[in-house]
N, C-alpha and C positions, 0 to 999 in steps of 0.2 A: 492440519492447516489449521483447521478449526478453531487451536490453540491461535493459532499470528494471526486468526482475524480477528475474535476476541479482543486482543493485546493491542493491535489497530485500533480497534473503537473505546477499548480503556481509554487512551493516551488522545482519541478524537473528544471524546467526552471531558476529559480533562482540561482539553485547550477552547473546548466549547465551540466545537466545527463541525460542518456535519459532514457527514465523510460516504461513502459506499460502495461496495462491491459490484463493477460491474464486468460485458466481456465476457470473456470466452471463459470463465473459472463456474457463471451464472452457467451459462450452457453448458454445458460439460458437467455440472453437476446433475442441474436436471433430467441429461440425457443420460447418466450414469457410467460417468468418461473419466480414466487415468485423468486427472491435472494438478497439472508440475508446477504451477505459476497461476497470479491472482492482481488482477489492478484495480486500485483504489482511487476515484475521482471526491477531491474536498470540493464545499464550497467553497472558496477563498484563498488562501496565500499557500501552494501544493507545496513551494520548498520550505517554507518555515514547519511546516506541522510536520513533512518527513526529514526533519533533522531531528524535531521532538517523538518519532518513528524511532530512527538510525541508536537515537541516545536513547531508547529506551530497549531495544534490542541490545548495544554496547555494539552497535560496529559502525561503520562507515560509511557513505556514499561511495559507490562502484562508478555512476553516470549520474550525466547532469546535462539536457541535454534547454542549453542553451533558445530561447525562443519556440517553445515547444510549451511551456514547464513543469517538459517529466523529466519524473525526476526518481531512478533505477535504482536500489543498493540490495545485494544478499546479503542473505539466513542465513536459510538450511536451502531458500529456493530464491527465485527470482520472487518478484514483491515491485510494482511499478505504481508509483503516484502521479495525480494529474491532478492541478490545480487550475 
């Protein structure tokens, strides 16, 4: 999973977007629990960033929740992006 996070970080760097892993992933890693998904919060346009991430992973969107700015897609496991 860390490799996926690094790849998302590389996309953020390339697009000059601030992105942070947040939520349950951080908590569960600290507590040594099994992690099955992670959330990414971006400063800026979350939809645009998710499009770049989806392209980097060669996958498409599964779900876009209009009104909340949350975008979800599945690669190996769920990744949630909010901006």
